[in-house]
VOPAGU-2260 file (C-alpha; in pm, 1 decimal, decimal comma):
REM VOPAGU-2260
SITE   aa  ch    i         X         Y         Z
SITE  MET   A    0      17,0     -13,3     -12,2
SITE  LYS   A    1     127,8     314,0     -85,1
SITE  ALA   A    2     102,4     636,7     140,4
SITE  ILE   A    3     159,1    1011,4     145,9
SITE  LEU   A    4     199,0    1191,4     486,8
SITE  ILE   A    5      48,3    1578,0     483,7
SITE  ASP   A    6     102,8    1776,1     781,3
SITE  ASP   A    7     271,4    2112,1     841,5
SITE  GLU   A    8     446,6    1972,1    1152,3
SITE  GLU   A    9     762,5    1778,3    1093,0
SITE  ASN   A   10     759,2    1623,2    1436,5
SITE  ALA   A   11     420,8    1502,5    1374,3
SITE  ARG   A   12     517,5    1339,8    1015,3
SITE  GLN   A   13     859,7    1208,2    1145,4
SITE  ALA   A   14     645,2    1034,1    1434,8
SITE  LEU   A   15     364,7     874,0    1207,4
SITE  LYS   A   16     614,3     743,9     941,8
SITE  SER   A   17     829,0     581,7    1236,3
SITE  LEU   A   18     504,3     421,2    1357,4
SITE  LEU   A   19     399,0     282,0    1005,6
SITE  GLU   A   20     771,3     156,2     931,9
SITE  LEU   A   21     791,9      -7,6    1286,2
SITE  TYR   A   22     408,3    -166,7    1308,3
SITE  PHE   A   23     258,3    -174,7     936,3
SITE  PRO   A   24     548,3    -250,2     696,8
SITE  GLU   A   25     287,2    -326,9     412,2
SITE  VAL   A   26     233,6      57,0     400,6
SITE  SER   A   27     531,0     231,5     194,5
SITE  VAL   A   28     578,0     603,8     252,9
SITE  LEU   A   29     642,2     756,2     -73,2
SITE  ALA   A   30     625,3    1159,2      26,9
SITE  GLN   A   31     612,9    1367,5     322,8
SITE  CYS   A   32     447,6    1723,2     251,6
SITE  GLU   A   33     400,6    2021,9     456,2
SITE  ASP   A   34      92,8    2166,9     320,0
SITE  VAL   A   35    -195,5    2078,1      56,7
SITE  PRO   A   36     -35,1    2219,4    -257,4
SITE  SER   A   37     260,1    2021,0    -214,5
SITE  GLY   A   38      65,4    1748,9    -132,7
SITE  VAL   A   39    -155,2    1758,8    -444,8
SITE  ARG   A   40     163,9    1738,8    -643,5
SITE  ALA   A   41     297,2    1447,2    -465,0
SITE  ILE   A   42     -39,6    1273,6    -521,4
SITE  ASN   A   43       4,3    1320,0    -877,8
SITE  SER   A   44     349,8    1192,8    -911,6
SITE  PHE   A   45     330,8     897,3    -692,1
SITE  LYS   A   46     -22,0     791,2    -724,5
SITE  PRO   A   47     -65,7     667,4    -360,4
SITE  ASN   A   48    -363,5     446,7    -227,2
SITE  LEU   A   49    -374,3     612,9     101,5
SITE  VAL   A   50    -314,0    1005,7     220,6
SITE  PHE   A   51    -262,3    1065,7     587,2
SITE  LEU   A   52    -378,8    1454,9     584,8
SITE  ASP   A   53    -382,8    1666,9     878,4
SITE  ILE   A   54    -668,2    1929,5     895,8
SITE  ASP   A   55    -529,8    2221,2    1042,0
SITE  MET   A   56    -235,8    2360,0     813,2
SITE  PRO   A   57    -171,6    2729,6     716,0
SITE  GLY   A   58    -291,5    2860,5     383,9
SITE  TYR   A   59    -545,5    2558,9     289,4
SITE  SER   A   60    -717,8    2347,2     533,4
SITE  GLY   A   61    -678,4    1973,9     480,2
SITE  LEU   A   62   -1054,6    1975,6     377,1
SITE  ARG   A   63    -975,7    2140,8      69,8
SITE  LEU   A   64    -771,0    1883,3     -73,2
SITE  ILE   A   65   -1013,4    1731,5    -313,7
SITE  GLU   A   66   -1090,9    2062,8    -475,7
SITE  PHE   A   67    -767,1    2029,0    -663,1
SITE  PHE   A   68    -911,0    1713,9    -806,5
SITE  ASN   A   69   -1151,9    1557,2   -1074,4
SITE  ALA   A   70   -1371,0    1327,2    -949,6
SITE  ASP   A   71   -1210,2    1057,8   -1166,1
SITE  GLN   A   72    -879,5    1134,4    -995,0
SITE  LEU   A   73   -1003,2    1078,3    -650,5
SITE  ASP   A   74    -895,8     679,1    -627,7
SITE  PHE   A   75    -721,1     700,1    -308,3
SITE  GLN   A   76    -826,0     687,7      12,1
SITE  ILE   A   77    -784,6     970,9     292,5
SITE  VAL   A   78    -740,4     951,9     663,9
SITE  PHE   A   79    -755,8    1276,5     852,6
SITE  ILE   A   80    -531,6    1334,9    1157,9
SITE  THR   A   81    -731,2    1560,6    1364,6
SITE  ALA   A   82    -720,2    1738,1    1718,7
SITE  TYR   A   83   -1079,0    1819,1    1708,1
SITE  ASN   A   84   -1318,2    1741,0    1993,2
SITE  GLN   A   85   -1583,3    1456,5    1999,5
SITE  TYR   A   86   -1860,2    1651,5    1834,1
SITE  ALA   A   87   -1624,9    1707,3    1526,0
SITE  VAL   A   88   -1549,4    1339,9    1523,0
SITE  GLN   A   89   -1908,8    1263,1    1516,4
SITE  ALA   A   90   -1902,9    1429,3    1162,7
SITE  PHE   A   91   -1659,6    1206,6    1037,7
SITE  GLU   A   92   -1849,1     895,5    1158,0
SITE  MET   A   93   -2137,5    1012,6    1001,6
SITE  SER   A   94   -1994,3    1069,3     691,1
SITE  ALA   A   95   -1800,7     747,2     651,1
SITE  LEU   A   96   -1436,7     928,1     668,3
SITE  ASP   A   97   -1185,9     792,6     845,5
SITE  TYR   A   98    -990,0     982,5    1124,5
SITE  ILE   A   99    -712,8     955,2    1391,8
SITE  LEU   A  100    -729,7    1166,9    1685,0
SITE  LYS   A  101    -399,4    1336,2    1767,9
SITE  PRO   A  102    -124,9    1217,2    1957,0
SITE  VAL   A  103    -143,4     915,7    1669,8
SITE  GLY   A  104    -157,5     559,2    1835,2
SITE  LYS   A  105     -54,5     240,8    1709,2
SITE  ASP   A  106    -442,7      94,4    1773,0
SITE  ASP   A  107    -572,2     372,7    1600,8
SITE  LEU   A  108    -359,7     405,3    1321,2
SITE  GLY   A  109    -407,9      28,5    1279,1
SITE  ARG   A  110    -801,1      72,7    1264,1
SITE  ALA   A  111    -744,9     326,2    1004,3
SITE  ILE   A  112    -547,8     126,5     763,5
SITE  SER   A  113    -767,3    -169,3     783,6
SITE  LYS   A  114   -1097,8      34,9     715,3
SITE  ALA   A  115    -885,3     213,1     447,5
SITE  LYS   A  116    -834,3    -164,0     300,5
SITE  LYS   A  117   -1187,1    -250,4     304,6
SITE  LEU   A  118   -1287,5      90,6      85,5
SITE  MET   A  119   -1008,7      55,5    -159,7
SITE  GLU   A  120   -1222,5     -55,3    -416,8
SITE  SER   A  121   -1526,8     162,5    -320,6
SITE  GLU   A  122   -1666,1     502,4    -437,5
SITE  SER   A  123   -1441,7     813,2    -468,6
SITE  MET   A  124   -1403,6    1054,7    -174,1
SITE  VAL   A  125   -1636,6    1322,8    -323,2
SITE  GLU   A  126   -1943,8    1225,0    -158,7
SITE  ARG   A  127   -1814,1    1135,9     157,1
SITE  MET   A  128   -1616,6    1476,4     166,4
SITE  ALA   A  129   -1924,8    1674,3      62,9
SITE  ALA   A  130   -2112,0    1516,8     358,5
SITE  LEU   A  131   -1834,7    1589,0     586,0
SITE  LYS   A  132   -1845,4    1987,9     491,1
SITE  VAL   A  133   -2229,2    1931,3     571,1
SITE  ASN   A  134   -2176,1    1777,1     914,9
SITE  LEU   A  135   -1912,5    2067,6    1029,6
SITE  THR   A  136   -2137,0    2326,3     922,3
SITE  ASN   A  137   -2394,9    2482,7    1206,5
SITE  ASP   A  138   -2675,0    2584,3     971,7
SITE  ALA   A  139   -2721,2    2294,4     734,3
SITE  PRO   A  140   -2896,3    1969,8     778,2
SITE  LYS   A  141   -2690,7    1719,9     878,3
SITE  ARG   A  142   -2616,8    1407,6     634,8
SITE  ILE   A  143   -2546,5    1039,5     758,4
SITE  ALA   A  144   -2373,4     755,9     536,8
SITE  VAL   A  145   -2547,2     448,9     539,8
SITE  PRO   A  146   -2350,6     161,3     431,0
SITE  SER   A  147   -2477,8     -82,7     180,7
SITE  ALA   A  148   -2380,8    -362,7     -34,8
SITE  SER   A  149   -2301,7    -123,4    -312,0
SITE  GLY   A  150   -2155,2     162,8    -107,0
SITE  TYR   A  151   -2312,2     454,1      91,8
SITE  ASN   A  152   -2646,5     622,5      59,6
SITE  PHE   A  153   -2641,5     965,1     209,9
SITE  VAL   A  154   -2968,8    1061,4     402,4
SITE  ALA   A  155   -3056,2    1385,9     563,7
SITE  VAL   A  156   -3080,2    1329,8     938,8
SITE  ASP   A  157   -3398,6    1537,3     922,5
SITE  GLN   A  158   -3569,6    1296,2     699,2
SITE  LEU   A  159   -3509,9     978,7     902,6
SITE  MET   A  160   -3849,9     883,2    1080,4
SITE  ARG   A  161   -3742,9     540,9    1229,0
SITE  LEU   A  162   -3482,6     309,2    1294,2
SITE  GLN   A  163   -3526,7     -62,1    1385,9
SITE  SER   A  164   -3281,8    -343,1    1464,8
SITE  ASP   A  165   -3239,4    -652,8    1263,0
SITE  GLY   A  166   -2924,7    -827,5    1426,2
SITE  PRO   A  167   -2608,2    -690,6    1251,1
SITE  TYR   A  168   -2828,6    -460,9    1013,0
SITE  THR   A  169   -3050,2    -189,2    1097,9
SITE  HIS   A  170   -3397,8     -94,4     880,4
SITE  LEU   A  171   -3433,0     291,6     807,4
SITE  VAL   A  172   -3759,4     443,2     732,3
SITE  GLN   A  173   -3757,2     819,1     611,1
SITE  THR   A  174   -4063,0    1055,5     641,8
SITE  ASN   A  175   -4150,9    1022,8     259,9
SITE  GLY   A  176   -4184,4     633,4     331,4
SITE  GLU   A  177   -3881,6     490,2     150,1
SITE  LYS   A  178   -3702,9     238,8     363,1
SITE  MET   A  179   -3354,0      86,5     352,1
SITE  MET   A  180   -3144,9    -148,9     511,6
SITE  ALA   A  181   -2783,9     -75,7     615,3
SITE  SER   A  182   -2520,0    -315,1     735,8
SITE  ARG   A  183   -2461,1    -124,4    1060,6
SITE  THR   A  184   -2599,2    -235,5    1399,4
SITE  LEU   A  185   -2860,5      -4,4    1584,5
SITE  LYS   A  186   -2631,8      65,2    1852,6
SITE  GLU   A  187   -2375,9     227,0    1598,1
SITE  PHE   A  188   -2636,5     444,5    1483,3
SITE  ASP   A  189   -2739,0     515,5    1846,1
SITE  ASP   A  190   -2388,8     633,9    1927,4
SITE  MET   A  191   -2360,6     833,4    1626,3
SITE  LEU   A  192   -2669,1    1023,8    1612,3
SITE  GLN   A  193   -2762,4    1076,0    2009,1
SITE  THR   A  194   -3121,2     951,0    1961,9
SITE  ASN   A  195   -3407,8     902,7    2203,1
SITE  ARG   A  196   -3429,6     495,2    2182,7
SITE  PRO   A  197   -3772,8     414,6    2315,2
SITE  HIS   A  198   -3713,9      56,9    2282,6
SITE  LYS   A  199   -3367,3    -151,3    2252,2
SITE  CYS   A  200   -3486,6    -243,0    1886,8
SITE  PHE   A  201   -3601,1     104,6    1769,0
SITE  LEU   A  202   -3439,4     458,0    1732,7
SITE  LEU   A  203   -3611,1     779,1    1712,9
SITE  PRO   A  204   -3425,2    1029,6    1581,3
SITE  GLU   A  205   -3424,4    1393,7    1723,7
SITE  GLN   A  206   -3258,8    1709,5    1634,6
SITE  LYS   A  207   -2998,0    1812,7    1907,3
SITE  TRP   A  208   -2726,5    1958,2    1657,6
SITE  HIS   A  209   -2772,3    2330,9    1744,6
SITE  ASN   A  210   -2529,5    2326,7    2049,4
SITE  LEU   A  211   -2285,2    2058,8    1931,5
SITE  TRP   A  212   -2140,2    2199,8    1585,4
SITE  ARG   A  213   -2006,8    2522,8    1679,7
SITE  LEU   A  214   -1648,2    2471,2    1608,1
SITE  PRO   A  215   -1404,4    2694,6    1440,7
SITE  MET   A  216   -1332,1    2596,9    1092,3
SITE  THR   A  217   -1085,1    2819,5     917,7
SITE  ASN   A  218    -978,1    2807,6     559,0
SITE  LEU   A  219   -1282,3    2605,3     448,1
């Protein structure tokens, strides 16, 4: 697996590279970059499978990386490196984008690499990045990535009426009557959405976002 590291802090890049070399030799670091523009050049040159991307960098936020690529060029997976708090982490989880909280640890790194391998042949990053930007915005409807056999469906949280458990799967009913089944447990949705759970087999979504998403996002 070919990887590129993009982080404005040299010590952080070196620490991540050392962890990869020590515990994950199947990941080969082809380049280290200090900002988004140099990262874009490295991606175009080396064609990595995996990009470890810091968010809070001078000049361009890491969230803007995909703006430099056409949709058909986004054939790599992104793992965000973030120091944001738990509510921003919810936004990553809702958008089906992986992340590692700073300081980077071995276990979290292993989880991110495993997830990246599973998603390597799936759809591009475009929809997931769009969902993330929505989920990090105070005044926009929140969107959740619902995993299915063919990839992800993106549904507005305010359009969800009921979620029902079916073992390792969950049935979702939208306000327009449309139904879908997700390959995710009800507990995972409960943790993600912070819903009203009147019964162990059901969730009733509530709008609780107005105090949770007030995060300073610069250079978006």
